[in-house]
N, CA and C atoms as a LAMMPS dump frame, in Angstrom:
ITEM: TIMESTEP
0
ITEM: NUMBER OF ATOMS
486
ITEM: BOX BOUNDS ff ff ff
-5.0000000000000000e+02 5.0000000000000000e+02
-5.0000000000000000e+02 5.0000000000000000e+02
-5.0000000000000000e+02 5.0000000000000000e+02
ITEM: ATOMS id mol type element x y z
1 1 1 N 9.065 11.381 7.011
2 1 2 C 7.848 10.826 6.801
3 1 3 C 8.038 9.295 6.047
4 2 1 N 7.372 8.305 6.643
5 2 2 C 7.545 6.814 6.016
6 2 3 C 6.071 6.498 5.183
7 3 1 N 6.49 6.27 3.968
8 3 2 C 5.458 5.863 3.217
9 3 3 C 5.518 4.539 2.704
10 4 1 N 4.327 3.622 2.663
11 4 2 C 4.348 2.438 2.429
12 4 3 C 3.369 2.118 1.544
13 5 1 N 3.756 1.64 0.795
14 5 2 C 2.905 1.304 -0.72
15 5 3 C 2.603 -0.49 -0.874
16 6 1 N 1.25 -0.782 -0.943
17 6 2 C 1.085 -2.144 -0.992
18 6 3 C 0.256 -2.387 -2.015
19 7 1 N 0.487 -2.936 -2.91
20 7 2 C -0.628 -3.74 -4.128
21 7 3 C -1.658 -4.306 -3.051
22 8 1 N -3.032 -4.464 -3.678
23 8 2 C -4.021 -5.105 -3.007
24 8 3 C -3.642 -6.831 -3.341
25 9 1 N -4.091 -7.609 -2.218
26 9 2 C -4.112 -9.32 -2.598
27 9 3 C -5.039 -9.489 -3.856
28 10 1 N -4.574 -10.928 -4.389
29 10 2 C -5.342 -11.324 -5.328
30 10 3 C -6.579 -11.296 -4.939
31 11 1 N -7.549 -11.189 -6.376
32 11 2 C -8.904 -10.967 -6.233
33 11 3 C -9.773 -11.897 -6.989
34 12 1 N -10.932 -12.218 -6.555
35 12 2 C -11.612 -13.365 -7.505
36 12 3 C -11.9 -12.728 -8.908
37 13 1 N -12.338 -13.74 -9.572
38 13 2 C -13.014 -12.978 -10.948
39 13 3 C -13.986 -12.319 -11.163
40 14 1 N -14.332 -11.715 -11.955
41 14 2 C -15.219 -10.759 -11.96
42 14 3 C -16.73 -11.58 -12.151
43 15 1 N -16.724 -12.871 -12.743
44 15 2 C -17.877 -13.895 -12.806
45 15 3 C -18.138 -14.077 -11.45
46 16 1 N -17.163 -14.654 -10.411
47 16 2 C -17.59 -14.93 -8.959
48 16 3 C -17.997 -13.83 -8.596
49 17 1 N -17.357 -12.674 -8.325
50 17 2 C -17.451 -11.499 -7.751
51 17 3 C -17.693 -10.428 -8.436
52 18 1 N -18.77 -9.812 -8.757
53 18 2 C -18.748 -8.544 -9.559
54 18 3 C -17.761 -7.476 -9.343
55 19 1 N -17.486 -7.493 -7.58
56 19 2 C -16.809 -6.355 -7.264
57 19 3 C -15.39 -6.385 -7.144
58 20 1 N -14.837 -7.993 -7.453
59 20 2 C -13.797 -8.467 -7.265
60 20 3 C -12.711 -8.224 -6.182
61 21 1 N -13.87 -8.781 -5.023
62 21 2 C -13.118 -8.687 -3.908
63 21 3 C -11.946 -9.878 -3.656
64 22 1 N -11.196 -9.644 -2.441
65 22 2 C -10.273 -10.662 -2.158
66 22 3 C -10.481 -12.031 -2.344
67 23 1 N -9.652 -12.807 -2.969
68 23 2 C -9.762 -14.242 -2.934
69 23 3 C -9.568 -15.002 -1.925
70 24 1 N -9.946 -16.384 -1.482
71 24 2 C -9.268 -17.03 -0.18
72 24 3 C -7.573 -16.673 0.069
73 25 1 N -7.274 -16.955 -0.977
74 25 2 C -5.6 -17.103 -1.11
75 25 3 C -5.133 -15.479 -1.144
76 26 1 N -6.078 -14.442 -1.479
77 26 2 C -5.494 -13.17 -1.187
78 26 3 C -5.634 -12.677 0.315
79 27 1 N -6.612 -13.08 0.79
80 27 2 C -7.098 -13.007 2.092
81 27 3 C -5.555 -13.412 3.056
82 28 1 N -5.584 -14.775 2.775
83 28 2 C -4.521 -15.141 3.528
84 28 3 C -3.165 -14.703 3.346
85 29 1 N -2.616 -14.175 2.163
86 29 2 C -1.481 -13.472 1.852
87 29 3 C -1.498 -12.368 2.495
88 30 1 N -2.701 -11.452 2.583
89 30 2 C -2.589 -10.068 3.069
90 30 3 C -2.42 -10.418 4.704
91 31 1 N -2.904 -11.058 5.381
92 31 2 C -2.948 -11.583 6.781
93 31 3 C -1.751 -12.071 7.128
94 32 1 N -0.861 -12.497 6.204
95 32 2 C 0.342 -13.14 6.405
96 32 3 C 1.422 -11.64 6.577
97 33 1 N 1.06 -10.636 5.373
98 33 2 C 1.743 -9.465 5.488
99 33 3 C 1.594 -8.575 6.342
100 34 1 N 0.173 -8.341 6.955
101 34 2 C -0.038 -7.547 8.217
102 34 3 C 0.623 -8.032 9.515
103 35 1 N 0.485 -9.582 9.553
104 35 2 C 1.247 -10.043 10.524
105 35 3 C 2.986 -9.732 10.682
106 36 1 N 3.392 -9.848 9.34
107 36 2 C 4.907 -9.574 9.13
108 36 3 C 5.154 -7.963 9.606
109 37 1 N 4.186 -7.097 9.095
110 37 2 C 4.52 -5.82 9.443
111 37 3 C 4.465 -5.582 10.987
112 38 1 N 3.487 -6.243 11.508
113 38 2 C 3.451 -6.131 13.195
114 38 3 C 4.55 -6.755 13.589
115 39 1 N 5.286 -7.963 13.4
116 39 2 C 6.548 -8.505 14.057
117 39 3 C 7.49 -7.52 13.767
118 40 1 N 7.335 -6.771 12.688
119 40 2 C 8.724 -5.665 12.427
120 40 3 C 8.528 -4.351 13.138
121 41 1 N 7.209 -4.16 14.042
122 41 2 C 7.284 -3.203 14.905
123 41 3 C 6.745 -1.962 14.309
124 42 1 N 5.795 -2.194 12.832
125 42 2 C 5.27 -1.27 12.026
126 42 3 C 3.822 -1.082 12.553
127 43 1 N 3.664 0.487 12.726
128 43 2 C 2.302 0.835 12.99
129 43 3 C 2.013 2.063 12.06
130 44 1 N 1.137 2.14 11.975
131 44 2 C 0.484 3.512 10.879
132 44 3 C -0.329 4.548 11.658
133 45 1 N 0.138 5.924 11.22
134 45 2 C -0.934 6.965 11.581
135 45 3 C -1.902 7.286 10.762
136 46 1 N -1.605 6.485 9.698
137 46 2 C -2.791 6.954 8.608
138 46 3 C -2.736 5.574 7.473
139 47 1 N -3.816 5.432 7.172
140 47 2 C -4.185 4.151 6.184
141 47 3 C -5.087 4.979 5.131
142 48 1 N -4.547 5.018 3.928
143 48 2 C -5.286 5.203 2.704
144 48 3 C -5.648 4.021 1.886
145 49 1 N -7.14 3.849 1.176
146 49 2 C -7.053 2.577 0.646
147 49 3 C -8.144 3.484 -0.699
148 50 1 N -8.047 2.659 -1.888
149 50 2 C -8.8 3.169 -2.922
150 50 3 C -10.094 2.466 -2.501
151 51 1 N -11.37 3.107 -3.204
152 51 2 C -12.563 2.734 -2.928
153 51 3 C -12.965 1.14 -3.505
154 52 1 N -12.229 0.66 -4.107
155 52 2 C -12.373 -0.619 -4.811
156 52 3 C -12.153 -1.774 -3.799
157 53 1 N -13.279 -2.807 -3.629
158 53 2 C -13.253 -3.63 -2.625
159 53 3 C -12.154 -4.306 -2.277
160 54 1 N -11.331 -4.812 -3.378
161 54 2 C -10.187 -5.569 -2.942
162 54 3 C -9.306 -4.73 -2.135
163 55 1 N -8.987 -3.413 -2.372
164 55 2 C -7.976 -2.677 -1.64
165 55 3 C -8.904 -2.437 -0.37
166 56 1 N -10.024 -1.847 -0.266
167 56 2 C -10.423 -1.868 1.004
168 56 3 C -10.353 -3.019 2.124
169 57 1 N -10.617 -4.402 1.493
170 57 2 C -10.364 -5.355 2.418
171 57 3 C -8.987 -5.529 2.614
172 58 1 N -7.889 -5.332 1.606
173 58 2 C -6.442 -5.232 2.172
174 58 3 C -6.107 -4.398 3.211
175 59 1 N -6.744 -3.15 2.996
176 59 2 C -6.2 -2.144 4.305
177 59 3 C -7.102 -2.646 5.531
178 60 1 N -8.211 -3.134 5.471
179 60 2 C -8.871 -3.485 6.553
180 60 3 C -7.85 -4.839 7.489
181 61 1 N -7.771 -5.778 6.425
182 61 2 C -6.846 -6.945 7.259
183 61 3 C -5.701 -6.199 7.637
184 62 1 N -4.866 -5.517 7.098
185 62 2 C -3.755 -5.131 7.646
186 62 3 C -3.875 -4.332 8.813
187 63 1 N -5.062 -3.623 8.904
188 63 2 C -5.103 -2.894 10.284
189 63 3 C -5.883 -3.331 11.121
190 64 1 N -6.258 -4.747 10.865
191 64 2 C -6.677 -5.581 11.952
192 64 3 C -5.179 -6.255 12.474
193 65 1 N -4.517 -6.75 11.812
194 65 2 C -3.277 -7.54 12.165
195 65 3 C -2.129 -6.407 12.837
196 66 1 N -2.16 -5.11 12.285
197 66 2 C -1.13 -4.183 12.997
198 66 3 C -2.212 -3.149 14.324
199 67 1 N -3.066 -3.435 14.554
200 67 2 C -3.879 -2.796 15.522
201 67 3 C -4.381 -1.367 15.192
202 68 1 N -4.672 -1.148 13.825
203 68 2 C -5.089 0.427 13.636
204 68 3 C -6.631 0.372 13.308
205 69 1 N -7.336 1.233 14.293
206 69 2 C -8.715 1.057 14.023
207 69 3 C -9.077 1.34 12.628
208 70 1 N -9.965 0.4 12.143
209 70 2 C -10.471 0.06 10.88
210 70 3 C -11.584 1.235 10.608
211 71 1 N -12.07 1.744 11.502
212 71 2 C -13.067 3.023 11.194
213 71 3 C -12.339 4.159 10.683
214 72 1 N -10.901 4.011 10.771
215 72 2 C -10.075 5.394 10.386
216 72 3 C -9.102 5.294 9.089
217 73 1 N -9.724 4.065 8.473
218 73 2 C -9.054 3.931 7.056
219 73 3 C -9.731 4.774 6.151
220 74 1 N -9.155 5.512 5.46
221 74 2 C -9.623 6.846 4.415
222 74 3 C -9.589 6.28 3.063
223 75 1 N -10.683 6.28 2.584
224 75 2 C -10.847 5.611 1.398
225 75 3 C -10.907 7.171 0.224
226 76 1 N -9.982 6.868 -0.692
227 76 2 C -9.833 7.823 -1.844
228 76 3 C -9.567 7.354 -3.354
229 77 1 N -10.514 8.22 -3.831
230 77 2 C -10.318 7.798 -5.362
231 77 3 C -8.817 8.174 -5.76
232 78 1 N -7.952 9.054 -4.786
233 78 2 C -6.582 9.46 -5.779
234 78 3 C -5.703 8.283 -5.324
235 79 1 N -6.23 7.164 -5.226
236 79 2 C -5.304 6.064 -5.012
237 79 3 C -5.527 4.922 -6.201
238 80 1 N -6.697 4.909 -6.814
239 80 2 C -6.944 4.252 -7.808
240 80 3 C -6.024 3.706 -8.718
241 81 1 N -6.21 3.03 -9.708
242 81 2 C -5.244 2.226 -10.396
243 81 3 C -4.678 3.283 -11.475
244 82 1 N -5.463 4.051 -12.044
245 82 2 C -5.044 4.972 -13.346
246 82 3 C -4.955 6.414 -12.751
247 83 1 N -4.895 6.528 -11.295
248 83 2 C -4.607 8.311 -10.798
249 83 3 C -2.812 8.281 -10.821
250 84 1 N -2.895 9.629 -11.361
251 84 2 C -1.574 10.262 -11.739
252 84 3 C -0.831 10.197 -10.232
253 85 1 N 0.677 10.175 -10.536
254 85 2 C 1.284 9.899 -8.996
255 85 3 C 1.394 11.305 -8.356
256 86 1 N 1.029 12.2 -9.272
257 86 2 C 1.091 13.673 -8.69
258 86 3 C -0.306 13.845 -8.03
259 87 1 N -1.364 13.45 -8.416
260 87 2 C -2.581 13.098 -7.683
261 87 3 C -2.392 12.501 -6.301
262 88 1 N -1.902 11.573 -6.468
263 88 2 C -1.719 10.541 -5.241
264 88 3 C -0.703 11.626 -4.082
265 89 1 N 0.575 12.033 -4.786
266 89 2 C 1.294 12.765 -3.933
267 89 3 C 0.593 14.092 -3.171
268 90 1 N -0.413 14.529 -4.035
269 90 2 C -1.333 15.695 -3.501
270 90 3 C -1.834 15.079 -2.084
271 91 1 N -2.781 14.016 -1.981
272 91 2 C -3.213 13.598 -0.893
273 91 3 C -2.16 13.204 0.071
274 92 1 N -1.474 12.828 -0.207
275 92 2 C -0.14 12.533 0.726
276 92 3 C 0.034 13.602 1.609
277 93 1 N 0.175 14.681 0.822
278 93 2 C 0.942 15.877 1.305
279 93 3 C -0.077 16.345 2.414
280 94 1 N -1.408 16.326 2.131
281 94 2 C -2.325 16.52 3.343
282 94 3 C -2.194 16.115 4.815
283 95 1 N -1.338 14.856 4.613
284 95 2 C -1.086 14.251 5.942
285 95 3 C 0.315 14.408 6.589
286 96 1 N 0.968 15.327 5.911
287 96 2 C 2.692 15.729 6.324
288 96 3 C 2.261 16.089 7.965
289 97 1 N 3.105 15.487 8.45
290 97 2 C 2.892 15.695 10.043
291 97 3 C 2.685 14.352 10.897
292 98 1 N 2.267 13.515 9.932
293 98 2 C 2.114 11.985 10.414
294 98 3 C 3.299 11.243 9.782
295 99 1 N 3.834 10.245 10.739
296 99 2 C 5.091 9.454 10.601
297 99 3 C 4.996 8.475 9.404
298 100 1 N 3.833 7.527 9.881
299 100 2 C 3.747 6.459 8.757
300 100 3 C 2.328 6.436 8.015
301 101 1 N 2.612 6.476 6.672
302 101 2 C 1.491 6.08 6.111
303 101 3 C 1.396 4.973 5.142
304 102 1 N 0.33 4.188 5.074
305 102 2 C 0.011 3.24 4.255
306 102 3 C -0.922 3.386 3.309
307 103 1 N -0.661 3.024 1.786
308 103 2 C -1.667 2.982 0.821
309 103 3 C -1.817 1.687 0.27
310 104 1 N -3.099 1.407 0.345
311 104 2 C -3.507 0.055 -0.272
312 104 3 C -4.118 0.597 -1.698
313 105 1 N -3.351 0.049 -2.664
314 105 2 C -3.873 0.447 -3.811
315 105 3 C -3.399 -0.635 -4.915
316 106 1 N -3.242 -0.259 -6.008
317 106 2 C -3.441 -0.978 -7.446
318 106 3 C -2.22 -0.353 -8.508
319 107 1 N -1.957 -1.433 -9.136
320 107 2 C -0.855 -1.238 -10.204
321 107 3 C -1.728 -0.552 -11.35
322 108 1 N -1.328 0.317 -11.914
323 108 2 C 0.268 0.864 -11.958
324 108 3 C 0.539 1.771 -11.19
325 109 1 N -0.548 2.265 -10.401
326 109 2 C -0.408 3.532 -9.445
327 109 3 C 0.698 3.52 -8.445
328 110 1 N 0.474 2.325 -7.772
329 110 2 C 1.475 2.212 -6.423
330 110 3 C 2.832 2.298 -7.148
331 111 1 N 3.019 1.515 -8.148
332 111 2 C 4.635 1.518 -8.467
333 111 3 C 5.201 3.171 -9.332
334 112 1 N 3.831 3.628 -9.827
335 112 2 C 4.05 4.889 -10.461
336 112 3 C 4.531 6.186 -9.171
337 113 1 N 3.928 5.88 -8.053
338 113 2 C 3.809 7.016 -6.846
339 113 3 C 5.514 6.72 -6.312
340 114 1 N 5.895 4.848 -6.355
341 114 2 C 7.16 4.909 -5.921
342 114 3 C 8.076 5.635 -6.853
343 115 1 N 7.929 5.462 -8.337
344 115 2 C 9.124 5.928 -9.165
345 115 3 C 9.024 7.354 -8.908
346 116 1 N 7.637 8.097 -8.961
347 116 2 C 7.578 9.601 -8.552
348 116 3 C 8.382 9.937 -7.466
349 117 1 N 8.24 9.407 -6.41
350 117 2 C 8.906 9.716 -5.073
351 117 3 C 10.752 9.481 -5.362
352 118 1 N 10.937 8.612 -5.944
353 118 2 C 12.367 8.238 -6.049
354 118 3 C 13.065 8.882 -6.977
355 119 1 N 12.641 9.127 -8.108
356 119 2 C 13.516 9.853 -9.228
357 119 3 C 12.633 11.059 -9.91
358 120 1 N 13.448 11.602 -10.523
359 120 2 C 12.867 12.669 -11.608
360 120 3 C 13.271 12.49 -12.725
361 121 1 N 12.539 12.652 -13.545
362 121 2 C 12.769 12.346 -15.38
363 121 3 C 12.583 11.113 -15.718
364 122 1 N 13.257 9.964 -14.963
365 122 2 C 13.454 8.653 -15.513
366 122 3 C 12.301 7.898 -14.507
367 123 1 N 12.069 6.719 -15.093
368 123 2 C 11.273 5.642 -14.235
369 123 3 C 11.745 4.818 -13.455
370 124 1 N 11.844 4.696 -12.3
371 124 2 C 12.357 3.492 -11.24
372 124 3 C 11.56 2.381 -11.399
373 125 1 N 12.013 1.381 -11.705
374 125 2 C 10.979 0.098 -11.897
375 125 3 C 11.104 -0.552 -10.447
376 126 1 N 9.968 -0.44 -9.854
377 126 2 C 9.492 -1.681 -8.963
378 126 3 C 8.571 -2.49 -9.023
379 127 1 N 8.897 -3.737 -8.945
380 127 2 C 8.026 -4.615 -9.532
381 127 3 C 7.303 -5.227 -8.501
382 128 1 N 5.734 -4.576 -7.974
383 128 2 C 5.072 -4.863 -7.28
384 128 3 C 4.442 -6.149 -7.351
385 129 1 N 4.18 -7.052 -6.342
386 129 2 C 3.35 -8.269 -6.539
387 129 3 C 2.171 -8.12 -5.307
388 130 1 N 1.356 -8.604 -5.423
389 130 2 C -0.007 -8.441 -4.697
390 130 3 C 0.504 -9.114 -3.266
391 131 1 N 0.023 -7.956 -2.453
392 131 2 C 0.423 -8.16 -1.134
393 131 3 C 1.887 -7.888 -0.862
394 132 1 N 2.612 -7.308 -1.56
395 132 2 C 4.033 -7.082 -1.218
396 132 3 C 3.886 -5.802 -0.86
397 133 1 N 4.798 -5.038 0.011
398 133 2 C 4.765 -4.046 0.668
399 133 3 C 6.638 -3.453 0.362
400 134 1 N 6.453 -1.963 0.13
401 134 2 C 7.524 -1.394 0.296
402 134 3 C 7.499 -0.039 1.313
403 135 1 N 8.761 0.505 1.43
404 135 2 C 8.588 1.597 2.363
405 135 3 C 9.626 2.456 1.73
406 136 1 N 9.379 3.577 1.71
407 136 2 C 9.862 4.744 0.792
408 136 3 C 9.83 5.856 2.078
409 137 1 N 11.091 6.599 2.207
410 137 2 C 10.845 7.627 3.474
411 137 3 C 11.461 8.842 2.69
412 138 1 N 10.69 10.027 3.078
413 138 2 C 10.627 11.243 2.334
414 138 3 C 10.866 12.087 3.604
415 139 1 N 11.77 13.37 3.231
416 139 2 C 11.702 14.451 4.215
417 139 3 C 10.578 15.453 4.22
418 140 1 N 10.289 15.451 2.462
419 140 2 C 8.958 16.548 2.457
420 140 3 C 8.589 16.396 1.166
421 141 1 N 6.817 16.747 0.743
422 141 2 C 6.407 16.269 -0.155
423 141 3 C 5.872 17.713 -1.21
424 142 1 N 5.746 17.556 -2.427
425 142 2 C 6.375 16.5 -3.144
426 142 3 C 7.622 16.705 -3.372
427 143 1 N 8.436 15.3 -3.546
428 143 2 C 9.752 15.086 -3.88
429 143 3 C 10.172 14.137 -4.858
430 144 1 N 11.231 14.046 -5.292
431 144 2 C 11.856 13.051 -6.094
432 144 3 C 13.06 12.168 -5.635
433 145 1 N 13.224 12.587 -4.122
434 145 2 C 14.394 12.209 -3.744
435 145 3 C 14.228 11.213 -2.552
436 146 1 N 13.241 10.772 -2.62
437 146 2 C 12.902 9.893 -1.347
438 146 3 C 14.076 8.662 -1.304
439 147 1 N 13.849 7.942 -0.19
440 147 2 C 15.158 6.377 -0.077
441 147 3 C 14.077 5.313 0.244
442 148 1 N 14.358 4.564 -0.847
443 148 2 C 13.766 3.375 -1.169
444 148 3 C 14.512 2.659 0.372
445 149 1 N 13.723 2.391 1.416
446 149 2 C 14.401 1.478 2.31
447 149 3 C 14.499 -0.184 2.388
448 150 1 N 13.166 -0.409 1.799
449 150 2 C 12.898 -1.849 1.548
450 150 3 C 11.863 -2.215 0.777
451 151 1 N 11.997 -3.179 -0.152
452 151 2 C 10.817 -4.012 -0.733
453 151 3 C 10.754 -5.369 -0.588
454 152 1 N 9.623 -5.754 -0.088
455 152 2 C 9.303 -7.465 0.389
456 152 3 C 8.253 -7.992 -0.306
457 153 1 N 8.845 -8.68 -0.765
458 153 2 C 7.396 -9.875 -1.621
459 153 3 C 6.651 -10.327 -0.325
460 154 1 N 5.508 -10.798 -1.144
461 154 2 C 4.626 -11.464 -0.326
462 154 3 C 5.252 -12.815 0.499
463 155 1 N 6.045 -13.348 -0.44
464 155 2 C 6.924 -14.631 0.242
465 155 3 C 7.8 -14.496 1.248
466 156 1 N 8.462 -13.235 0.971
467 156 2 C 9.373 -12.657 2.089
468 156 3 C 8.563 -12.474 3.669
469 157 1 N 7.285 -11.724 3.123
470 157 2 C 6.352 -11.416 4.264
471 157 3 C 6.172 -12.375 5.115
472 158 1 N 5.529 -13.462 4.458
473 158 2 C 5.017 -14.913 4.913
474 158 3 C 5.989 -15.243 5.564
475 159 1 N 7.414 -15.28 5.154
476 159 2 C 8.432 -15.98 6.175
477 159 3 C 8.769 -15.157 7.247
478 160 1 N 8.761 -13.737 7.37
479 160 2 C 8.541 -13.147 8.418
480 160 3 C 7.608 -13.27 9.725
481 161 1 N 6.188 -13.563 8.919
482 161 2 C 5.241 -13.865 9.49
483 161 3 C 5.326 -15.193 10.824
484 162 1 N 5.938 -16.155 9.777
485 162 2 C 5.778 -17.447 10.701
486 162 3 C 7.035 -17.618 11.612
């Protein structure tokens, strides 16, 4: 199974948007990330999103760019910012049998899920940036022996997209 973890794009301040949706720069960055993923030949069997507006928008933009049906994006509390990695892995385990899964979520959750999938006991540090994406391959869930295939920053994804 290939697990893709993406932190949502830059959001508007609460004063401008009480729901903190994506800013224009955030939308532009996520469009570039989605275009890069498509250019890399990546499609998804499952897309999970936090119910927060900025994550829903991030998932929807990536879905649009890679050709995933937006109505099939699954919103779940299990990928919110403060969700434990164990809870997120539990929801991922429900999708075993699917090849490629994207989670559009928040920090610290996406970083903690990555660490959980890669190590046991100590924490691996992957410094996520808004709109960046990583791929971790796992043979089964739960696991602490996944393989980090790559992490691409938003700038790298923008270069791939262009």
